N, CA, C and O atoms as a GROMACS GRO file, in nm:
protein
  520
    1MET      N    1 -17.617  -9.873   0.846
    1MET     CA    2 -17.521  -9.769   0.812
    1MET      C    3 -17.411  -9.764   0.917
    1MET      O    4 -17.439  -9.748   1.036
    2ARG      N    5 -17.289  -9.778   0.875
    2ARG     CA    6 -17.175  -9.772   0.967
    2ARG      C    7 -17.125  -9.628   0.972
    2ARG      O    8 -17.091  -9.568   0.870
    3ARG      N    9 -17.122  -9.574   1.091
    3ARG     CA   10 -17.075  -9.436   1.110
    3ARG      C   11 -16.924  -9.433   1.128
    3ARG      O   12 -16.860  -9.536   1.152
    4ASP      N   13 -16.869  -9.315   1.114
    4ASP     CA   14 -16.726  -9.293   1.130
    4ASP      C   15 -16.689  -9.287   1.278
    4ASP      O   16 -16.749  -9.210   1.354
    5THR      N   17 -16.593  -9.367   1.318
    5THR     CA   18 -16.550  -9.372   1.458
    5THR      C   19 -16.495  -9.237   1.504
    5THR      O   20 -16.521  -9.196   1.617
    6PHE      N   21 -16.422  -9.170   1.418
    6PHE     CA   22 -16.363  -9.041   1.455
    6PHE      C   23 -16.471  -8.936   1.483
    6PHE      O   24 -16.458  -8.856   1.576
    7LYS      N   25 -16.576  -8.935   1.403
    7LYS     CA   26 -16.685  -8.842   1.428
    7LYS      C   27 -16.758  -8.877   1.557
    7LYS      O   28 -16.804  -8.789   1.630
    8ALA      N   29 -16.769  -9.005   1.584
    8ALA     CA   30 -16.839  -9.048   1.706
    8ALA      C   31 -16.766  -9.003   1.831
    8ALA      O   32 -16.828  -8.957   1.926
    9ILE      N   33 -16.634  -9.016   1.833
    9ILE     CA   34 -16.560  -8.980   1.954
    9ILE      C   35 -16.525  -8.832   1.959
    9ILE      O   36 -16.466  -8.785   2.056
   10ALA      N   37 -16.561  -8.758   1.854
   10ALA     CA   38 -16.537  -8.613   1.855
   10ALA      C   39 -16.626  -8.541   1.956
   10ALA      O   40 -16.591  -8.432   2.003
   11ASP      N   41 -16.738  -8.600   1.990
   11ASP     CA   42 -16.830  -8.538   2.084
   11ASP      C   43 -16.794  -8.573   2.228
   11ASP      O   44 -16.780  -8.692   2.259
   12PRO      N   45 -16.780  -8.475   2.316
   12PRO     CA   46 -16.741  -8.502   2.455
   12PRO      C   47 -16.842  -8.588   2.531
   12PRO      O   48 -16.804  -8.665   2.619
   13THR      N   49 -16.970  -8.573   2.499
   13THR     CA   50 -17.072  -8.654   2.566
   13THR      C   51 -17.053  -8.802   2.531
   13THR      O   52 -17.061  -8.888   2.618
   14ARG      N   53 -17.027  -8.829   2.404
   14ARG     CA   54 -17.008  -8.968   2.362
   14ARG      C   55 -16.879  -9.026   2.421
   14ARG      O   56 -16.873  -9.144   2.455
   15ARG      N   57 -16.776  -8.943   2.433
   15ARG     CA   58 -16.652  -8.991   2.497
   15ARG      C   59 -16.678  -9.025   2.644
   15ARG      O   60 -16.626  -9.124   2.695
   16LYS      N   61 -16.759  -8.944   2.710
   16LYS     CA   62 -16.792  -8.971   2.850
   16LYS      C   63 -16.875  -9.098   2.862
   16LYS      O   64 -16.854  -9.177   2.954
   17ILE      N   65 -16.968  -9.118   2.771
   17ILE     CA   66 -17.048  -9.242   2.772
   17ILE      C   67 -16.955  -9.362   2.756
   17ILE      O   68 -16.969  -9.462   2.827
   18LEU      N   69 -16.861  -9.353   2.662
   18LEU     CA   70 -16.765  -9.463   2.644
   18LEU      C   71 -16.685  -9.488   2.771
   18LEU      O   72 -16.661  -9.603   2.809
   19GLY      N   73 -16.644  -9.381   2.836
   19GLY     CA   74 -16.569  -9.395   2.961
   19GLY      C   75 -16.650  -9.464   3.070
   19GLY      O   76 -16.596  -9.541   3.149
   20ILE      N   77 -16.778  -9.435   3.073
   20ILE     CA   78 -16.864  -9.495   3.175
   20ILE      C   79 -16.882  -9.644   3.150
   20ILE      O   80 -16.866  -9.725   3.242
   21VAL      N   81 -16.915  -9.681   3.027
   21VAL     CA   82 -16.943  -9.822   2.998
   21VAL      C   83 -16.817  -9.904   2.972
   21VAL      O   84 -16.824 -10.026   2.958
   22ALA      N   85 -16.702  -9.838   2.965
   22ALA     CA   86 -16.576  -9.913   2.946
   22ALA      C   87 -16.542  -9.995   3.070
   22ALA      O   88 -16.481 -10.101   3.058
   23ARG      N   89 -16.581  -9.949   3.186
   23ARG     CA   90 -16.550 -10.019   3.311
   23ARG      C   91 -16.638 -10.141   3.331
   23ARG      O   92 -16.591 -10.248   3.371
   24ARG      N   93 -16.767 -10.125   3.303
   24ARG     CA   94 -16.863 -10.236   3.314
   24ARG      C   95 -16.990 -10.196   3.242
   24ARG      O   96 -17.010 -10.078   3.212
   25SER      N   97 -17.075 -10.293   3.213
   25SER     CA   98 -17.197 -10.261   3.140
   25SER      C   99 -17.298 -10.195   3.234
   25SER      O  100 -17.308 -10.229   3.352
   26PHE      N  101 -17.371 -10.101   3.179
   26PHE     CA  102 -17.475 -10.029   3.252
   26PHE      C  103 -17.602 -10.029   3.168
   26PHE      O  104 -17.597 -10.033   3.045
   27ASN      N  105 -17.716 -10.023   3.237
   27ASN     CA  106 -17.838 -10.006   3.159
   27ASN      C  107 -17.846  -9.859   3.117
   27ASN      O  108 -17.777  -9.773   3.172
   28ILE      N  109 -17.931  -9.833   3.020
   28ILE     CA  110 -17.937  -9.700   2.961
   28ILE      C  111 -17.976  -9.594   3.063
   28ILE      O  112 -17.925  -9.482   3.059
   29ASN      N  113 -18.066  -9.628   3.156
   29ASN     CA  114 -18.104  -9.531   3.260
   29ASN      C  115 -17.985  -9.496   3.348
   29ASN      O  116 -17.968  -9.379   3.385
   30ALA      N  117 -17.904  -9.594   3.383
   30ALA     CA  118 -17.786  -9.568   3.466
   30ALA      C  119 -17.686  -9.478   3.393
   30ALA      O  120 -17.624  -9.392   3.454
   31VAL      N  121 -17.672  -9.499   3.264
   31VAL     CA  122 -17.584  -9.412   3.185
   31VAL      C  123 -17.641  -9.271   3.183
   31VAL      O  124 -17.568  -9.174   3.204
   32ALA      N  125 -17.771  -9.258   3.158
   32ALA     CA  126 -17.836  -9.127   3.150
   32ALA      C  127 -17.829  -9.050   3.282
   32ALA      O  128 -17.829  -8.927   3.282
   33ASP      N  129 -17.823  -9.121   3.394
   33ASP     CA  130 -17.814  -9.055   3.525
   33ASP      C  131 -17.685  -8.975   3.543
   33ASP      O  132 -17.678  -8.890   3.631
   34ASN      N  133 -17.586  -9.001   3.462
   34ASN     CA  134 -17.458  -8.930   3.471
   34ASN      C  135 -17.456  -8.797   3.396
   34ASN      O  136 -17.354  -8.729   3.394
   35PHE      N  137 -17.567  -8.761   3.334
   35PHE     CA  138 -17.571  -8.642   3.250
   35PHE      C  139 -17.688  -8.551   3.290
   35PHE      O  140 -17.786  -8.595   3.349
   36THR      N  141 -17.673  -8.424   3.255
   36THR     CA  142 -17.782  -8.329   3.279
   36THR      C  143 -17.873  -8.317   3.158
   36THR      O  144 -17.978  -8.252   3.165
   37ILE      N  145 -17.835  -8.380   3.047
   37ILE     CA  146 -17.920  -8.379   2.929
   37ILE      C  147 -18.028  -8.486   2.943
   37ILE      O  148 -18.021  -8.571   3.031
   38SER      N  149 -18.127  -8.481   2.856
   38SER     CA  150 -18.240  -8.574   2.866
   38SER      C  151 -18.198  -8.718   2.833
   38SER      O  152 -18.095  -8.741   2.769
   39ARG      N  153 -18.279  -8.811   2.877
   39ARG     CA  154 -18.254  -8.952   2.848
   39ARG      C  155 -18.260  -8.976   2.698
   39ARG      O  156 -18.185  -9.057   2.644
   40THR      N  157 -18.351  -8.906   2.630
   40THR     CA  158 -18.363  -8.918   2.485
   40THR      C  159 -18.234  -8.875   2.416
   40THR      O  160 -18.189  -8.941   2.321
   41ALA      N  161 -18.174  -8.766   2.463
   41ALA     CA  162 -18.048  -8.720   2.404
   41ALA      C  163 -17.937  -8.822   2.427
   41ALA      O  164 -17.857  -8.848   2.337
   42VAL      N  165 -17.932  -8.880   2.547
   42VAL     CA  166 -17.833  -8.983   2.576
   42VAL      C  167 -17.854  -9.103   2.485
   42VAL      O  168 -17.758  -9.161   2.434
   43CYS      N  169 -17.979  -9.141   2.464
   43CYS     CA  170 -18.011  -9.254   2.375
   43CYS      C  171 -17.963  -9.227   2.232
   43CYS      O  172 -17.915  -9.318   2.164
   44LYS      N  173 -17.977  -9.103   2.186
   44LYS     CA  174 -17.928  -9.069   2.052
   44LYS      C  175 -17.777  -9.082   2.043
   44LYS      O  176 -17.724  -9.131   1.943
   45HIS      N  177 -17.707  -9.040   2.149
   45HIS     CA  178 -17.561  -9.056   2.151
   45HIS      C  179 -17.524  -9.205   2.153
   45HIS      O  180 -17.431  -9.247   2.084
   46ILE      N  181 -17.596  -9.281   2.230
   46ILE     CA  182 -17.569  -9.426   2.237
   46ILE      C  183 -17.596  -9.491   2.101
   46ILE      O  184 -17.524  -9.582   2.061
   47LYS      N  185 -17.698  -9.445   2.032
   47LYS     CA  186 -17.728  -9.499   1.900
   47LYS      C  187 -17.612  -9.474   1.804
   47LYS      O  188 -17.575  -9.563   1.727
   48ILE      N  189 -17.556  -9.356   1.807
   48ILE     CA  190 -17.441  -9.324   1.720
   48ILE      C  191 -17.323  -9.412   1.755
   48ILE      O  192 -17.256  -9.465   1.666
   49LEU      N  193 -17.295  -9.429   1.885
   49LEU     CA  194 -17.186  -9.516   1.927
   49LEU      C  195 -17.210  -9.661   1.886
   49LEU      O  196 -17.116  -9.733   1.854
   50THR      N  197 -17.334  -9.703   1.887
   50THR     CA  198 -17.370  -9.838   1.844
   50THR      C  199 -17.350  -9.855   1.694
   50THR      O  200 -17.300  -9.957   1.649
   51GLU      N  201 -17.389  -9.754   1.618
   51GLU     CA  202 -17.376  -9.761   1.473
   51GLU      C  203 -17.232  -9.767   1.426
   51GLU      O  204 -17.204  -9.821   1.318
   52CYS      N  205 -17.139  -9.713   1.503
   52CYS     CA  206 -16.999  -9.722   1.462
   52CYS      C  207 -16.928  -9.838   1.531
   52CYS      O  208 -16.807  -9.856   1.514
   53GLY      N  209 -17.001  -9.917   1.609
   53GLY     CA  210 -16.945 -10.038   1.667
   53GLY      C  211 -16.871 -10.021   1.798
   53GLY      O  212 -16.806 -10.115   1.844
   54LEU      N  213 -16.878  -9.904   1.860
   54LEU     CA  214 -16.809  -9.881   1.986
   54LEU      C  215 -16.887  -9.932   2.107
   54LEU      O  216 -16.829  -9.956   2.213
   55ILE      N  217 -17.017  -9.948   2.090
   55ILE     CA  218 -17.103  -9.998   2.198
   55ILE      C  219 -17.197 -10.102   2.138
   55ILE      O  220 -17.243 -10.090   2.025
   56THR      N  221 -17.224 -10.204   2.216
   56THR     CA  222 -17.329 -10.299   2.179
   56THR      C  223 -17.438 -10.290   2.286
   56THR      O  224 -17.411 -10.259   2.402
   57ILE      N  225 -17.560 -10.318   2.245
   57ILE     CA  226 -17.674 -10.317   2.336
   57ILE      C  227 -17.716 -10.462   2.357
   57ILE      O  228 -17.742 -10.536   2.262
   58ARG      N  229 -17.724 -10.500   2.484
   58ARG     CA  230 -17.764 -10.636   2.520
   58ARG      C  231 -17.896 -10.627   2.595
   58ARG      O  232 -17.908 -10.556   2.695
   59GLN      N  233 -17.995 -10.700   2.544
   59GLN     CA  234 -18.126 -10.702   2.609
   59GLN      C  235 -18.126 -10.809   2.718
   59GLN      O  236 -18.091 -10.924   2.693
   60GLN      N  237 -18.164 -10.770   2.839
   60GLN     CA  238 -18.174 -10.865   2.949
   60GLN      C  239 -18.306 -10.836   3.020
   60GLN      O  240 -18.318 -10.743   3.100
   61GLY      N  241 -18.405 -10.918   2.989
   61GLY     CA  242 -18.539 -10.892   3.042
   61GLY      C  243 -18.594 -10.765   2.980
   61GLY      O  244 -18.596 -10.750   2.858
   62ARG      N  245 -18.637 -10.674   3.065
   62ARG     CA  246 -18.689 -10.546   3.016
   62ARG      C  247 -18.579 -10.442   3.002
   62ARG      O  248 -18.601 -10.336   2.943
   63GLU      N  249 -18.463 -10.470   3.053
   63GLU     CA  250 -18.353 -10.374   3.053
   63GLU      C  251 -18.265 -10.391   2.929
   63GLU      O  252 -18.248 -10.501   2.877
   64ARG      N  253 -18.209 -10.278   2.884
   64ARG     CA  254 -18.111 -10.278   2.776
   64ARG      C  255 -17.980 -10.231   2.834
   64ARG      O  256 -17.972 -10.122   2.891
   65TYR      N  257 -17.876 -10.312   2.820
   65TYR     CA  258 -17.744 -10.281   2.877
   65TYR      C  259 -17.646 -10.241   2.768
   65TYR      O  260 -17.641 -10.301   2.661
   66CYS      N  261 -17.569 -10.139   2.796
   66CYS     CA  262 -17.465 -10.091   2.705
   66CYS      C  263 -17.332 -10.154   2.745
   66CYS      O  264 -17.294 -10.153   2.862
   67GLU      N  265 -17.264 -10.209   2.648
   67GLU     CA  266 -17.132 -10.267   2.670
   67GLU      C  267 -17.035 -10.207   2.569
   67GLU      O  268 -17.066 -10.198   2.450
   68ALA      N  269 -16.918 -10.167   2.617
   68ALA     CA  270 -16.818 -10.106   2.529
   68ALA      C  271 -16.744 -10.213   2.450
   68ALA      O  272 -16.718 -10.323   2.499
   69ARG      N  273 -16.712 -10.179   2.328
   69ARG     CA  274 -16.629 -10.264   2.243
   69ARG      C  275 -16.504 -10.183   2.210
   69ARG      O  276 -16.493 -10.125   2.102
   70MET      N  277 -16.412 -10.180   2.304
   70MET     CA  278 -16.295 -10.095   2.293
   70MET      C  279 -16.202 -10.136   2.179
   70MET      O  280 -16.119 -10.057   2.134
   71LYS      N  281 -16.215 -10.259   2.134
   71LYS     CA  282 -16.131 -10.304   2.023
   71LYS      C  283 -16.154 -10.218   1.899
   71LYS      O  284 -16.064 -10.202   1.817
   72GLU      N  285 -16.274 -10.165   1.887
   72GLU     CA  286 -16.306 -10.080   1.772
   72GLU      C  287 -16.227  -9.950   1.772
   72GLU      O  288 -16.219  -9.883   1.669
   73LEU      N  289 -16.167  -9.913   1.886
   73LEU     CA  290 -16.086  -9.792   1.892
   73LEU      C  291 -15.946  -9.814   1.836
   73LEU      O  292 -15.867  -9.719   1.831
   74CYS      N  293 -15.914  -9.935   1.794
   74CYS     CA  294 -15.782  -9.963   1.736
   74CYS      C  295 -15.755  -9.873   1.615
   74CYS      O  296 -15.642  -9.830   1.594
   75GLU      N  297 -15.858  -9.846   1.537
   75GLU     CA  298 -15.843  -9.758   1.421
   75GLU      C  299 -15.795  -9.620   1.465
   75GLU      O  300 -15.707  -9.561   1.402
   76VAL      N  301 -15.852  -9.570   1.572
   76VAL     CA  302 -15.813  -9.440   1.625
   76VAL      C  303 -15.671  -9.446   1.680
   76VAL      O  304 -15.590  -9.357   1.654
   77TRP      N  305 -15.640  -9.551   1.755
   77TRP     CA  306 -15.506  -9.566   1.811
   77TRP      C  307 -15.400  -9.573   1.702
   77TRP      O  308 -15.296  -9.509   1.713
   78ASP      N  309 -15.426  -9.648   1.596
   78ASP     CA  310 -15.331  -9.659   1.486
   78ASP      C  311 -15.303  -9.522   1.425
   78ASP      O  312 -15.188  -9.490   1.393
   79TRP      N  313 -15.407  -9.444   1.408
   79TRP     CA  314 -15.389  -9.312   1.349
   79TRP      C  315 -15.313  -9.218   1.443
   79TRP      O  316 -15.223  -9.146   1.400
   80VAL      N  317 -15.348  -9.219   1.570
   80VAL     CA  318 -15.284  -9.130   1.667
   80VAL      C  319 -15.138  -9.170   1.691
   80VAL      O  320 -15.051  -9.084   1.704
   81SER      N  321 -15.112  -9.299   1.698
   81SER     CA  322 -14.977  -9.344   1.732
   81SER      C  323 -14.872  -9.307   1.627
   81SER      O  324 -14.753  -9.300   1.658
   82GLN      N  325 -14.916  -9.283   1.504
   82GLN     CA  326 -14.819  -9.243   1.402
   82GLN      C  327 -14.760  -9.105   1.431
   82GLN      O  328 -14.656  -9.069   1.377
   83TYR      N  329 -14.826  -9.029   1.517
   83TYR     CA  330 -14.777  -8.896   1.552
   83TYR      C  331 -14.703  -8.893   1.686
   83TYR      O  332 -14.660  -8.786   1.729
   84SER      N  333 -14.686  -9.007   1.750
   84SER     CA  334 -14.623  -9.007   1.882
   84SER      C  335 -14.478  -8.960   1.876
   84SER      O  336 -14.434  -8.886   1.964
   85SER      N  337 -14.402  -9.001   1.776
   85SER     CA  338 -14.262  -8.956   1.768
   85SER      C  339 -14.256  -8.805   1.743
   85SER      O  340 -14.169  -8.737   1.796
   86PHE      N  341 -14.348  -8.754   1.664
   86PHE     CA  342 -14.354  -8.610   1.640
   86PHE      C  343 -14.372  -8.535   1.771
   86PHE      O  344 -14.299  -8.441   1.800
   87TRP      N  345 -14.471  -8.577   1.852
   87TRP     CA  346 -14.499  -8.507   1.976
   87TRP      C  347 -14.389  -8.528   2.079
   87TRP      O  348 -14.358  -8.436   2.155
   88ASN      N  349 -14.330  -8.646   2.082
   88ASN     CA  350 -14.219  -8.669   2.175
   88ASN      C  351 -14.102  -8.577   2.141
   88ASN      O  352 -14.039  -8.522   2.231
   89ASN      N  353 -14.072  -8.560   2.012
   89ASN     CA  354 -13.964  -8.469   1.972
   89ASN      C  355 -13.997  -8.325   2.010
   89ASN      O  356 -13.911  -8.252   2.058
   90ARG      N  357 -14.123  -8.285   1.989
   90ARG     CA  358 -14.163  -8.149   2.026
   90ARG      C  359 -14.150  -8.126   2.176
   90ARG      O  360 -14.102  -8.022   2.220
   91LEU      N  361 -14.193  -8.225   2.255
   91LEU     CA  362 -14.184  -8.212   2.400
   91LEU      C  363 -14.039  -8.211   2.446
   91LEU      O  364 -14.005  -8.139   2.540
   92ASP      N  365 -13.953  -8.290   2.382
   92ASP     CA  366 -13.810  -8.289   2.417
   92ASP      C  367 -13.749  -8.151   2.389
   92ASP      O  368 -13.673  -8.099   2.470
   93ARG      N  369 -13.784  -8.094   2.276
   93ARG     CA  370 -13.731  -7.960   2.243
   93ARG      C  371 -13.783  -7.857   2.342
   93ARG      O  372 -13.709  -7.766   2.381
   94GLN      N  373 -13.908  -7.869   2.382
   94GLN     CA  374 -13.962  -7.774   2.478
   94GLN      C  375 -13.894  -7.790   2.613
   94GLN      O  376 -13.867  -7.691   2.681
   95ASP      N  377 -13.867  -7.914   2.654
   95ASP     CA  378 -13.794  -7.937   2.778
   95ASP      C  379 -13.658  -7.868   2.773
   95ASP      O  380 -13.618  -7.800   2.868
   96GLY      N  381 -13.587  -7.886   2.662
   96GLY     CA  382 -13.456  -7.824   2.647
   96GLY      C  383 -13.464  -7.672   2.650
   96GLY      O  384 -13.380  -7.606   2.711
   97TYR      N  385 -13.563  -7.618   2.584
   97TYR     CA  386 -13.581  -7.473   2.582
   97TYR      C  387 -13.610  -7.419   2.722
   97TYR      O  388 -13.550  -7.320   2.764
   98LEU      N  389 -13.699  -7.483   2.793
   98LEU     CA  390 -13.731  -7.438   2.929
   98LEU      C  391 -13.610  -7.449   3.021
   98LEU      O  392 -13.586  -7.361   3.104
   99ALA      N  393 -13.535  -7.556   3.006
   99ALA     CA  394 -13.416  -7.573   3.089
   99ALA      C  395 -13.313  -7.466   3.057
   99ALA      O  396 -13.249  -7.413   3.148
  100SER      N  397 -13.296  -7.434   2.929
  100SER     CA  398 -13.197  -7.331   2.893
  100SER      C  399 -13.243  -7.192   2.938
  100SER      O  400 -13.161  -7.108   2.971
  101MET      N  401 -13.374  -7.169   2.939
  101MET     CA  402 -13.425  -7.040   2.985
  101MET      C  403 -13.392  -7.017   3.132
  101MET      O  404 -13.364  -6.905   3.173
  102HIS      N  405 -13.395  -7.122   3.209
  102HIS     CA  406 -13.370  -7.110   3.352
  102HIS      C  407 -13.228  -7.147   3.389
  102HIS      O  408 -13.191  -7.144   3.507
  103GLY      N  409 -13.147  -7.183   3.291
  103GLY     CA  410 -13.008  -7.215   3.317
  103GLY      C  411 -12.988  -7.340   3.399
  103GLY      O  412 -12.889  -7.352   3.471
  104GLU      N  413 -13.080  -7.432   3.392
  104GLU     CA  414 -13.070  -7.555   3.470
  104GLU      C  415 -13.062  -7.673   3.377
  104GLU      O  416 -13.100  -7.664   3.260
  105LYS      N  417 -13.014  -7.785   3.427
  105LYS     CA  418 -13.012  -7.908   3.351
  105LYS      C  419 -13.153  -7.962   3.336
  105LYS      O  420 -13.238  -7.939   3.422
  106ALA      N  421 -13.177  -8.032   3.227
  106ALA     CA  422 -13.310  -8.088   3.202
  106ALA      C  423 -13.323  -8.224   3.269
  106ALA      O  424 -13.323  -8.328   3.203
  107SER      N  425 -13.333  -8.220   3.400
  107SER     CA  426 -13.355  -8.344   3.474
  107SER      C  427 -13.490  -8.337   3.542
  107SER      O  428 -13.552  -8.230   3.547
  108LYS      N  429 -13.536  -8.446   3.592
  108LYS     CA  430 -13.669  -8.448   3.653
  108LYS      C  431 -13.676  -8.352   3.772
  108LYS      O  432 -13.776  -8.282   3.789
  109THR      N  433 -13.572  -8.350   3.852
  109THR     CA  434 -13.577  -8.261   3.968
  109THR      C  435 -13.569  -8.116   3.926
  109THR      O  436 -13.634  -8.030   3.986
  110ALA      N  437 -13.491  -8.088   3.824
  110ALA     CA  438 -13.481  -7.950   3.778
  110ALA      C  439 -13.610  -7.905   3.715
  110ALA      O  440 -13.650  -7.789   3.731
  111LYS      N  441 -13.678  -7.994   3.643
  111LYS     CA  442 -13.804  -7.959   3.580
  111LYS      C  443 -13.907  -7.919   3.684
  111LYS      O  444 -13.984  -7.825   3.664
  112LYS      N  445 -13.909  -7.992   3.795
  112LYS     CA  446 -14.008  -7.961   3.898
  112LYS      C  447 -13.979  -7.827   3.964
  112LYS      O  448 -14.071  -7.760   4.010
  113LYS      N  449 -13.850  -7.788   3.969
  113LYS     CA  450 -13.813  -7.663   4.034
  113LYS      C  451 -13.828  -7.542   3.942
  113LYS      O  452 -13.849  -7.430   3.990
  114THR      N  453 -13.818  -7.562   3.811
  114THR     CA  454 -13.813  -7.448   3.720
  114THR      C  455 -13.942  -7.368   3.716
  114THR      O  456 -13.944  -7.252   3.755
  115SER      N  457 -14.048  -7.430   3.670
  115SER     CA  458 -14.174  -7.358   3.659
  115SER      C  459 -14.288  -7.455   3.639
  115SER      O  460 -14.267  -7.574   3.619
  116GLY      N  461 -14.407  -7.402   3.644
  116GLY     CA  462 -14.525  -7.484   3.617
  116GLY      C  463 -14.526  -7.535   3.474
  116GLY      O  464 -14.583  -7.641   3.447
  117HIS      N  465 -14.463  -7.461   3.383
  117HIS     CA  466 -14.460  -7.505   3.242
  117HIS      C  467 -14.383  -7.635   3.227
  117HIS      O  468 -14.429  -7.726   3.158
  118ALA      N  469 -14.268  -7.646   3.291
  118ALA     CA  470 -14.189  -7.768   3.278
  118ALA      C  471 -14.262  -7.887   3.339
  118ALA      O  472 -14.258  -7.997   3.285
  119VAL      N  473 -14.328  -7.865   3.450
  119VAL     CA  474 -14.406  -7.971   3.513
  119VAL      C  475 -14.520  -8.012   3.422
  119VAL      O  476 -14.550  -8.131   3.408
  120ALA      N  477 -14.585  -7.914   3.360
  120ALA     CA  478 -14.696  -7.943   3.268
  120ALA      C  479 -14.646  -8.022   3.148
  120ALA      O  480 -14.714  -8.114   3.101
  121VAL      N  481 -14.529  -7.987   3.096
  121VAL     CA  482 -14.473  -8.059   2.981
  121VAL      C  483 -14.441  -8.202   3.021
  121VAL      O  484 -14.471  -8.296   2.946
  122THR      N  485 -14.380  -8.220   3.138
  122THR     CA  486 -14.348  -8.355   3.185
  122THR      C  487 -14.475  -8.436   3.204
  122THR      O  488 -14.479  -8.553   3.166
  123THR      N  489 -14.577  -8.376   3.261
  123THR     CA  490 -14.705  -8.444   3.281
  123THR      C  491 -14.768  -8.480   3.148
  123THR      O  492 -14.819  -8.591   3.131
  124ALA      N  493 -14.766  -8.388   3.053
  124ALA     CA  494 -14.824  -8.415   2.920
  124ALA      C  495 -14.750  -8.530   2.853
  124ALA      O  496 -14.812  -8.616   2.790
  125ARG      N  497 -14.618  -8.533   2.866
  125ARG     CA  498 -14.540  -8.640   2.804
  125ARG      C  499 -14.576  -8.775   2.865
  125ARG      O  500 -14.592  -8.873   2.792
  126LYS      N  501 -14.590  -8.780   2.998
  126LYS     CA  502 -14.625  -8.906   3.064
  126LYS      C  503 -14.761  -8.955   3.018
  126LYS      O  504 -14.778  -9.074   2.991
  127LYS      N  505 -14.859  -8.864   3.008
  127LYS     CA  506 -14.993  -8.902   2.965
  127LYS      C  507 -14.992  -8.950   2.821
  127LYS      O  508 -15.061  -9.047   2.787
  128PHE      N  509 -14.914  -8.883   2.736
  128PHE     CA  510 -14.912  -8.919   2.595
  128PHE      C  511 -14.846  -9.054   2.572
  128PHE      O  512 -14.889  -9.129   2.485
  129ARG      N  513 -14.743  -9.085   2.649
  129ARG     CA  514 -14.671  -9.210   2.630
  129ARG      C  515 -14.745  -9.331   2.682
  129ARG      O  516 -14.709  -9.444   2.649
  130LYS      N  517 -14.850  -9.311   2.764
  130LYS     CA  518 -14.924  -9.425   2.820
  130LYS      C  519 -15.001  -9.495   2.714
  130LYS      O  520 -15.069  -9.593   2.742
   0.00000   0.00000   0.00000
């Protein structure tokens, strides 16, 4: 049974597991050590990630290693990227609004001086564009 990738990454624990094994493969015990939940619960999350193709399990001796298959996230990226122009336009309008509220030009230096909101918007835009 192939699970839905979007449902799999909706859970914060599964996203954290993906983040851990994205850097390098870990055995299941090493992954479970990063959580306060039981090893059994971590195994259930890993099983869901395996069923949707985001993780593969490699047997090496007695150990089972989790390896990320980030290519499977392309479906998610394709869906999210269609909204990038929408969010960029919204952030541009918010930048303009904040700049007009403070009577300053919408430049990087002015944004940093205006308020925490402008800095947060600039930071959000940088993260989103990556």
